[in-house]
C-alpha positions in Angstrom: 161.3 -104.9 20.2 164.7 -104.1 18.7 167.0 -107.1 18.7 169.9 -106.6 21.0 173.3 -108.3 21.7 173.2 -110.2 25.0 176.5 -110.6 26.9 176.8 -112.9 30.0 180.3 -113.2 31.4 181.8 -114.6 34.6 185.3 -115.1 35.9 185.6 -117.3 39.0 188.6 -117.7 41.3 189.1 -121.3 40.1 191.1 -122.6 37.2 189.2 -122.6 33.9 185.9 -121.9 35.6 184.9 -119.0 33.4 182.6 -118.3 30.4 181.2 -115.7 28.2 177.9 -116.4 26.5 176.8 -114.4 23.5 173.3 -114.4 22.0 170.6 -112.1 20.7 167.4 -111.1 22.3 164.1 -111.7 20.7 160.6 -110.2 20.7 158.4 -110.9 23.8 155.8 -112.5 21.4 158.3 -114.7 19.7 157.9 -118.1 21.4 159.3 -120.2 18.6 162.7 -121.8 18.8 165.8 -120.9 20.9 167.6 -117.7 21.3 170.0 -117.0 18.5 173.6 -117.8 19.6 176.5 -115.6 18.3 179.4 -117.5 16.8 182.7 -116.3 15.4 183.2 -113.4 17.9 186.5 -112.3 19.3 186.4 -112.5 23.1 189.4 -111.4 25.3 189.6 -111.1 29.1 192.6 -109.3 30.7 193.5 -108.1 34.1 195.3 -105.2 35.7 198.3 -107.5 36.4 199.1 -107.6 32.6 197.6 -111.0 31.8 195.6 -111.5 28.6 193.4 -114.5 27.8 191.7 -115.2 24.5 188.5 -117.2 24.9 187.8 -119.9 22.3 184.3 -120.9 21.2 183.7 -124.3 22.7 180.1 -124.5 21.4 177.8 -122.1 19.6 177.7 -118.8 21.6 179.9 -120.1 24.5 183.5 -119.0 24.9 186.0 -120.2 27.5 189.7 -120.3 28.4 191.0 -123.3 30.5 194.0 -121.3 31.8 192.1 -118.4 33.2 191.9 -118.3 37.0 190.6 -115.2 38.8 192.4 -113.6 41.8 190.7 -111.6 44.5 191.5 -107.9 44.4 192.3 -107.8 40.7 190.3 -105.9 38.1 189.2 -107.8 35.0 188.4 -106.3 31.6 186.2 -107.9 29.0 186.5 -107.0 25.3 184.1 -108.6 22.8 184.0 -107.9 19.1 180.9 -108.9 17.1 180.7 -108.0 13.4 183.0 -105.1 13.9 181.2 -103.8 16.9 183.0 -103.6 20.2 181.6 -104.3 23.7 183.6 -103.7 26.9 183.1 -104.2 30.6 185.1 -104.4 33.8 184.7 -105.9 37.3 186.9 -106.2 40.4 186.9 -109.6 42.2 186.1 -109.2 45.8 187.6 -111.1 48.7 186.1 -114.5 49.1 183.6 -115.1 51.9 183.6 -118.7 52.9 180.5 -120.8 53.4 180.7 -122.5 56.8 178.1 -125.2 56.2 174.6 -126.1 54.9 171.7 -127.5 56.9 168.0 -128.3 56.1 164.6 -128.6 57.7 161.3 -130.1 56.7 159.0 -127.7 55.0 155.7 -127.5 56.9 152.5 -127.9 54.8 149.9 -125.5 56.3 147.2 -127.6 54.7 148.3 -130.8 56.3 148.9 -132.8 53.1 147.9 -136.3 52.3 149.3 -139.6 53.6 152.1 -140.7 51.3 153.0 -137.2 50.1 156.7 -136.8 49.4 158.4 -134.7 52.1 160.0 -131.4 51.0 163.0 -129.9 52.6 164.5 -126.3 52.7 168.2 -125.7 52.7 169.9 -123.0 54.9 173.3 -121.5 54.3 175.5 -120.5 57.2 178.4 -118.1 56.9 179.9 -115.1 58.8 179.8 -111.6 57.2 183.0 -109.7 57.9 182.5 -106.6 60.1 182.8 -103.1 58.7 183.3 -104.2 55.1 180.7 -103.6 52.4 179.8 -107.0 50.9 177.5 -108.1 48.2 176.5 -111.7 47.4 174.8 -113.8 44.8 173.8 -117.4 45.5 173.4 -120.2 43.0 171.6 -123.4 43.9 171.9 -126.8 42.2 170.0 -130.1 42.7 172.8 -132.4 41.6 174.1 -131.1 38.3 171.0 -129.1 37.5 170.9 -125.4 38.4 167.7 -124.4 40.2 165.6 -121.6 38.6 165.4 -118.2 40.2 167.8 -115.6 41.5 169.1 -114.8 45.0 171.1 -111.8 45.9 172.1 -110.3 49.2 173.9 -107.2 50.6 175.1 -106.8 54.2 173.2 -103.7 55.2 171.5 -105.7 58.0 174.0 -108.5 58.6 177.3 -106.6 58.9 179.6 -108.6 61.1 176.9 -111.2 61.8 176.7 -115.0 61.7 174.2 -115.5 58.8 171.6 -118.3 58.5 170.1 -117.6 55.1 167.3 -119.8 53.7 167.2 -120.9 50.1 163.5 -120.1 49.7 163.5 -120.5 45.9 164.0 -124.2 46.1 162.7 -127.3 47.9 164.5 -130.7 47.9 163.4 -134.3 48.4 165.0 -137.2 50.3 168.1 -138.4 48.4 168.7 -135.1 46.6 172.1 -133.5 46.7 171.8 -129.8 47.3 174.7 -127.7 46.2 175.0 -124.0 47.0 177.5 -121.5 45.7 178.1 -118.3 47.7 179.5 -115.8 45.2 181.1 -112.6 46.5 180.3 -110.0 43.8 180.8 -106.3 43.2 178.0 -103.8 43.7 176.9 -103.4 40.1 176.5 -107.2 39.7 174.5 -107.3 42.9 172.2 -104.5 41.6 171.8 -106.3 38.3 170.6 -109.6 39.8 168.7 -107.9 42.6 166.7 -106.1 39.9 165.9 -109.4 38.1 165.0 -110.9 41.5 162.7 -108.0 42.2 160.9 -108.3 38.8 160.3 -112.0 39.6 158.7 -111.0 42.8 156.0 -108.9 41.1 157.6 -105.6 40.3 157.2 -104.3 36.7 159.9 -106.0 34.7 162.5 -104.1 32.8 166.2 -104.4 31.7 168.4 -104.1 34.8 171.4 -101.7 34.8 174.1 -103.3 32.7 177.8 -102.9 33.2 178.5 -103.8 29.5 179.3 -100.8 27.4 178.5 -100.6 23.7 175.7 -100.0 21.3 172.4 -102.0 21.5 173.7 -104.4 24.2 172.3 -105.8 27.5 173.8 -108.2 30.0 176.5 -108.3 32.7 180.2 -109.2 33.3 181.4 -110.2 36.8 184.5 -111.4 38.6 183.2 -113.6 41.4 185.0 -115.2 44.4 183.2 -118.5 44.9 182.7 -120.7 48.0 180.7 -124.0 47.5 179.2 -126.6 49.8 176.9 -129.6 49.3 174.6 -131.7 51.4 172.7 -134.9 50.8 169.0 -134.8 52.0 168.3 -137.7 54.4 165.3 -138.3 56.7 165.5 -136.2 59.9 
């Protein structure tokens, strides 16, 4: 496959909690080595309030600015220049929806299991979706400092105005683990992007999801996310 530029960019509503990752894709059959990181790029994020932030390369392919803090309701613009080629994107940061709490329950083993097996637990998120407002969510899950694999996205077509008890079905935890969940309020195109990835993981034919990054020979996403985060330590029930 033709090698493409990969852009992954997020602005959060917390100080310095932002990044842009730049890399290059590789052939499906190329299982050797890591993805090629792009160094020496020009990366600028601005907003519709007149603020401009130049992101510095803190490690190969990773760009950040410690002074950038997103604000709900503002539109953010990304401008990336790589070898004279320009890539742009934009995203509006939604209103933050707060996580109320987390809970967990023991995962039942339909086959009974063996004596001495380590118990597994599933975490549930609890929050209230505002009524009569179109909302889109992405959830990130961590076990301690390590992010869990998989993608979770959610719209409010069937939960508008409801109290939501949403299971984190992509992860299971053990006694003593610290489960951390981020509820990210995202715009519609970011929801569609990660929902497409989630669908391909669940058996649909994989393909590049719709990107909101404009430019030649580029894939990826840019999003302004309002983040609510909770944690819970798994102890015996």
